[in-house]
C-alpha positions as CSV (number, residue, x, y, z in Angstrom):
1,M,-104.2,131.9,45.0
2,Q,-104.3,130.1,48.3
3,I,-104.3,132.1,51.6
4,I,-104.3,130.3,54.9
5,P,-103.8,131.3,58.5
6,I,-100.6,130.5,60.3
7,R,-102.4,128.1,62.7
8,D,-103.0,125.8,59.7
9,L,-99.3,125.2,59.2
10,K,-99.6,122.2,61.6
11,D,-101.1,120.1,58.9
12,T,-98.1,119.8,56.6
13,T,-99.7,117.2,54.4
14,E,-102.5,119.6,53.6
15,I,-100.1,122.4,52.9
16,E,-98.2,120.2,50.5
17,R,-101.4,119.1,48.8
18,R,-102.4,122.8,48.4
19,C,-99.0,123.7,46.9
20,A,-99.3,120.9,44.4
21,E,-102.9,121.7,43.4
22,E,-102.2,125.4,43.1
23,N,-99.0,124.9,41.2
24,G,-97.9,128.1,42.9
25,P,-97.3,129.6,46.3
26,V,-99.5,129.3,49.3
27,Y,-99.6,132.6,51.3
28,I,-99.6,132.3,55.1
29,T,-101.2,135.1,57.2
30,K,-100.8,136.0,60.8
31,N,-103.5,138.3,62.4
32,G,-104.8,138.9,58.9
33,Y,-101.4,140.1,57.4
34,G,-99.1,138.3,55.0
35,R,-96.3,136.6,56.9
36,L,-94.9,133.6,54.9
37,V,-95.0,132.0,51.5
38,V,-94.8,128.2,51.0
39,M,-94.3,126.7,47.6
40,D,-93.6,123.5,45.9
41,I,-89.9,123.0,45.0
42,E,-90.6,122.7,41.3
43,Y,-92.5,126.0,41.3
44,Y,-89.6,127.6,43.2
45,E,-87.0,126.3,40.7
46,R,-89.1,127.4,37.7
47,T,-89.5,130.9,39.2
48,M,-85.8,131.1,40.0
49,R,-84.9,130.0,36.5
50,K,-87.2,132.8,35.1
51,M,-85.5,135.3,37.3
52,Y,-82.1,134.2,36.2
53,E,-83.1,134.5,32.6
54,A,-84.6,137.9,33.0
55,K,-81.4,139.1,34.8
56,S,-79.3,137.8,31.9
57,V,-81.5,139.6,29.4
58,L,-81.2,142.9,31.4
59,E,-77.4,142.5,31.6
60,G,-77.3,141.9,27.8
61,L,-79.4,145.0,27.2
62,K,-77.1,147.0,29.4
63,D,-74.1,145.8,27.5
64,V,-75.7,146.9,24.2
65,K,-76.6,150.3,25.7
66,E,-73.0,150.8,26.9
67,G,-71.5,149.7,23.6
68,R,-69.9,146.4,24.9
69,T,-70.7,144.4,21.8
70,I,-68.9,143.0,18.8
71,D,-70.3,141.9,15.4
72,G,-71.2,138.3,14.8
73,D,-68.3,137.5,12.4
74,T,-65.7,138.8,14.9
75,A,-67.4,136.8,17.7
76,L,-67.4,133.6,15.6
77,R,-63.7,134.0,14.6
78,G,-62.8,134.4,18.3
79,I,-64.7,131.3,19.3
80,R,-63.2,129.3,16.4
81,S,-59.7,130.4,17.3
82,K,-60.2,129.7,21.0
83,Y,-61.6,126.2,20.4
84,G,-59.7,125.3,17.3
85,I,-62.8,124.8,15.2
């Protein structure tokens, strides 16, 4: 984990290098306290994708818990009917 003071934000090339090396976020502090997070776009997209997937799983589990499910045969018949398969 990289932690740097806010005054070091002036050197954007160095910040970019640190993000690439760390393959994760770089934490920026101000007066010793966390203030900002800077990260490589690929790391950000990967993190957001994981969050979306986790949200989808949680929604699916909620559907199961609340009884909003159908059996596989019924689902396949509906799909086949809808798409003419």
